[in-house]
C-alpha atoms as a printed R data frame, in Angstrom:
    type eleno elety resid chain resno       x      y       z
1   ATOM     1    CA   MET     A     1   9.549  0.604 -18.901
2   ATOM     2    CA   GLU     A     2   8.214 -2.806 -17.933
3   ATOM     3    CA   SER     A     3   4.791 -1.532 -16.823
4   ATOM     4    CA   ASP     A     4   1.708 -2.070 -18.910
5   ATOM     5    CA   PRO     A     5   0.610  1.165 -20.694
6   ATOM     6    CA   GLU     A     6  -2.981  0.703 -19.443
7   ATOM     7    CA   GLU     A     7  -1.703  0.546 -15.861
8   ATOM     8    CA   ILE     A     8   0.229  3.788 -16.301
9   ATOM     9    CA   ILE     A     9  -2.816  5.480 -17.836
10  ATOM    10    CA   ASP     A    10  -4.938  4.325 -14.892
11  ATOM    11    CA   ILE     A    11  -2.402  5.661 -12.377
12  ATOM    12    CA   TYR     A    12  -2.373  9.087 -14.070
13  ATOM    13    CA   ARG     A    13  -6.182  9.113 -14.229
14  ATOM    14    CA   GLN     A    14  -6.342  8.481 -10.481
15  ATOM    15    CA   ARG     A    15  -3.722 11.148  -9.867
16  ATOM    16    CA   TRP     A    16  -5.757 13.621 -11.937
17  ATOM    17    CA   GLU     A    17  -8.865 12.862  -9.856
18  ATOM    18    CA   ILE     A    18  -6.895 13.715  -6.713
19  ATOM    19    CA   GLU     A    19  -5.726 16.978  -8.274
20  ATOM    20    CA   LEU     A    20  -9.327 17.866  -9.176
21  ATOM    21    CA   LEU     A    21 -10.394 17.176  -5.576
22  ATOM    22    CA   PHE     A    22  -7.660 19.477  -4.245
23  ATOM    23    CA   LYS     A    23  -8.669 22.182  -6.719
24  ATOM    24    CA   GLN     A    24 -12.334 21.858  -5.697
25  ATOM    25    CA   MET     A    25 -11.441 22.069  -2.018
26  ATOM    26    CA   LYS     A    26  -9.189 25.113  -2.473
27  ATOM    27    CA   GLN     A    27 -11.885 26.943  -4.446
28  ATOM    28    CA   ASN     A    28 -14.805 26.179  -2.136
29  ATOM    29    CA   PHE     A    29 -13.251 25.739   1.296
30  ATOM    30    CA   PRO     A    30 -10.439 28.252   1.564
31  ATOM    31    CA   LEU     A    31  -8.000 27.161   4.251
32  ATOM    32    CA   LYS     A    32  -6.333 30.546   4.640
33  ATOM    33    CA   TYR     A    33  -5.207 29.776   8.140
34  ATOM    34    CA   PHE     A    34  -5.443 26.928  10.598
35  ATOM    35    CA   TYR     A    35  -7.294 27.283  13.887
36  ATOM    36    CA   GLY     A    36  -4.673 25.324  15.807
37  ATOM    37    CA   GLU     A    37  -0.929 24.974  15.636
38  ATOM    38    CA   SER     A    38  -0.513 21.303  16.454
39  ATOM    39    CA   ALA     A    39  -0.341 18.617  13.804
40  ATOM    40    CA   ASN     A    40  -3.527 17.082  15.217
41  ATOM    41    CA   ALA     A    41  -5.455 20.369  14.957
42  ATOM    42    CA   ILE     A    42  -4.407 20.778  11.324
43  ATOM    43    CA   LYS     A    43  -5.383 17.172  10.533
44  ATOM    44    CA   ILE     A    44  -8.784 17.703  12.146
45  ATOM    45    CA   GLN     A    45  -9.414 20.853  10.114
46  ATOM    46    CA   ILE     A    46  -8.463 19.070   6.886
47  ATOM    47    CA   TRP     A    47 -10.669 16.071   7.754
48  ATOM    48    CA   VAL     A    48 -13.616 18.361   8.489
49  ATOM    49    CA   THR     A    49 -13.099 20.019   5.104
50  ATOM    50    CA   LEU     A    50 -12.988 16.627   3.382
51  ATOM    51    CA   ILE     A    51 -16.184 15.546   5.159
52  ATOM    52    CA   ALA     A    52 -17.958 18.792   4.221
53  ATOM    53    CA   ASN     A    53 -16.839 18.309   0.619
54  ATOM    54    CA   LEU     A    54 -18.153 14.735   0.631
55  ATOM    55    CA   LEU     A    55 -21.501 15.803   2.122
56  ATOM    56    CA   LEU     A    56 -21.925 18.434  -0.573
57  ATOM    57    CA   MET     A    57 -21.083 15.893  -3.278
58  ATOM    58    CA   VAL     A    58 -23.692 13.475  -1.878
59  ATOM    59    CA   MET     A    59 -26.228 16.291  -1.682
60  ATOM    60    CA   GLN     A    60 -25.441 17.362  -5.259
61  ATOM    61    CA   LYS     A    61 -26.068 13.811  -6.517
62  ATOM    62    CA   GLY     A    62 -29.412 13.657  -4.660
63  ATOM    63    CA   LEU     A    63 -30.821 16.845  -6.178
64  ATOM    64    CA   LYS     A    64 -33.140 16.802  -9.178
65  ATOM    65    CA   ARG     A    65 -32.017 20.244 -10.289
66  ATOM    66    CA   GLN     A    66 -28.484 20.627 -11.637
67  ATOM    67    CA   TRP     A    67 -26.143 22.803  -9.549
68  ATOM    68    CA   SER     A    68 -22.493 23.573 -10.016
69  ATOM    69    CA   PHE     A    69 -20.490 22.473  -7.002
70  ATOM    70    CA   SER     A    70 -19.348 26.001  -6.225
71  ATOM    71    CA   GLY     A    71 -22.909 27.356  -6.585
72  ATOM    72    CA   LEU     A    72 -24.222 24.681  -4.236
73  ATOM    73    CA   ALA     A    73 -21.426 25.323  -1.715
74  ATOM    74    CA   THR     A    74 -22.196 29.053  -1.769
75  ATOM    75    CA   MET     A    75 -25.923 28.517  -1.267
76  ATOM    76    CA   VAL     A    76 -25.321 26.098   1.613
77  ATOM    77    CA   ARG     A    77 -22.966 28.615   3.223
78  ATOM    78    CA   ILE     A    78 -25.663 31.322   2.924
79  ATOM    79    CA   THR     A    79 -28.508 29.191   4.299
80  ATOM    80    CA   LEU     A    80 -26.559 27.116   6.803
81  ATOM    81    CA   MET     A    81 -27.711 28.996   9.889
82  ATOM    82    CA   TYR     A    82 -31.409 28.772   8.997
83  ATOM    83    CA   TYR     A    83 -33.688 25.829   9.565
84  ATOM    84    CA   VAL     A    84 -34.721 24.946   6.021
85  ATOM    85    CA   ASP     A    85 -35.389 21.795   4.049
86  ATOM    86    CA   PHE     A    86 -32.255 21.824   1.881
87  ATOM    87    CA   TYR     A    87 -33.527 19.382  -0.737
88  ATOM    88    CA   SER     A    88 -36.712 21.379  -1.214
89  ATOM    89    CA   LEU     A    89 -34.762 24.640  -1.311
90  ATOM    90    CA   PHE     A    90 -32.188 23.430  -3.819
91  ATOM    91    CA   ASN     A    91 -34.658 21.600  -6.063
92  ATOM    92    CA   ASN     A    92 -36.996 24.594  -6.282
93  ATOM    93    CA   PRO     A    93 -35.125 27.640  -4.950
94  ATOM    94    CA   GLU     A    94 -37.443 30.311  -6.353
95  ATOM    95    CA   LYS     A    95 -40.468 28.947  -4.473
96  ATOM    96    CA   GLU     A    96 -38.590 28.338  -1.240
97  ATOM    97    CA   TRP     A    97 -36.901 31.777  -1.247
98  ATOM    98    CA   GLU     A    98 -40.344 33.400  -1.492
99  ATOM    99    CA   ILE     A    99 -41.416 31.431   1.576
100 ATOM   100    CA   ILE     A   100 -38.224 32.265   3.503
101 ATOM   101    CA   LEU     A   101 -38.406 35.972   2.647
102 ATOM   102    CA   ALA     A   102 -42.084 36.107   3.575
103 ATOM   103    CA   ALA     A   103 -41.307 34.489   6.926
104 ATOM   104    CA   ALA     A   104 -38.450 36.920   7.531
105 ATOM   105    CA   SER     A   105 -40.615 39.948   6.860
106 ATOM   106    CA   GLY     A   106 -43.498 38.604   8.917
107 ATOM   107    CA   ALA     A   107 -45.778 38.556   5.891
108 ATOM   108    CA   THR     A   108 -47.942 35.589   5.055
109 ATOM   109    CA   PRO     A   109 -46.785 33.725   1.948
110 ATOM   110    CA   GLU     A   110 -49.105 33.522  -1.024
111 ATOM   111    CA   PRO     A   111 -51.715 30.771  -0.618
112 ATOM   112    CA   SER     A   112 -50.422 28.945  -3.697
113 ATOM   113    CA   LEU     A   113 -47.074 28.370  -1.997
114 ATOM   114    CA   SER     A   114 -46.338 25.706   0.564
115 ATOM   115    CA   THR     A   115 -45.924 27.269   3.992
116 ATOM   116    CA   GLU     A   116 -43.941 24.375   5.434
117 ATOM   117    CA   GLY     A   117 -40.585 26.174   5.092
118 ATOM   118    CA   ALA     A   118 -41.956 29.387   6.581
119 ATOM   119    CA   CYS     A   119 -43.421 27.517   9.544
120 ATOM   120    CA   LYS     A   120 -40.094 25.831  10.242
121 ATOM   121    CA   ILE     A   121 -38.287 29.171  10.251
122 ATOM   122    CA   ARG     A   122 -40.869 30.750  12.551
123 ATOM   123    CA   GLN     A   123 -40.626 27.805  14.974
124 ATOM   124    CA   VAL     A   124 -36.892 28.253  15.281
125 ATOM   125    CA   GLY     A   125 -37.326 31.995  15.732
126 ATOM   126    CA   HIS     A   126 -33.951 32.753  14.209
127 ATOM   127    CA   PHE     A   127 -33.922 34.963  11.186
128 ATOM   128    CA   GLY     A   128 -31.811 38.026  11.115
């Protein structure tokens, strides 16, 4: 009862931010099971999830095009195993997907499109 009302409001605001972070993590990084049974293994898995969440938040802030967090997380999950320029892909996905699909099929992309992404995929040689 002796606390300042503004201080209490600030504490609840911070608590709400933590709840939103947990909600975001549960929706985008499902931790259905842990890979290890020790306390250290569980801590490592949670830290990796927090780091991945932070990296996606930084990436989201650096993009010119607006993405929902869950949409961005899904797209990163889909393209993670391919060598692509993520910022180019996520700022102009239609153009980059044409390049990626052309590289996957072995076709040459249209001359109006940049072939940088296609060349990177061909150099890696991994597209399945």
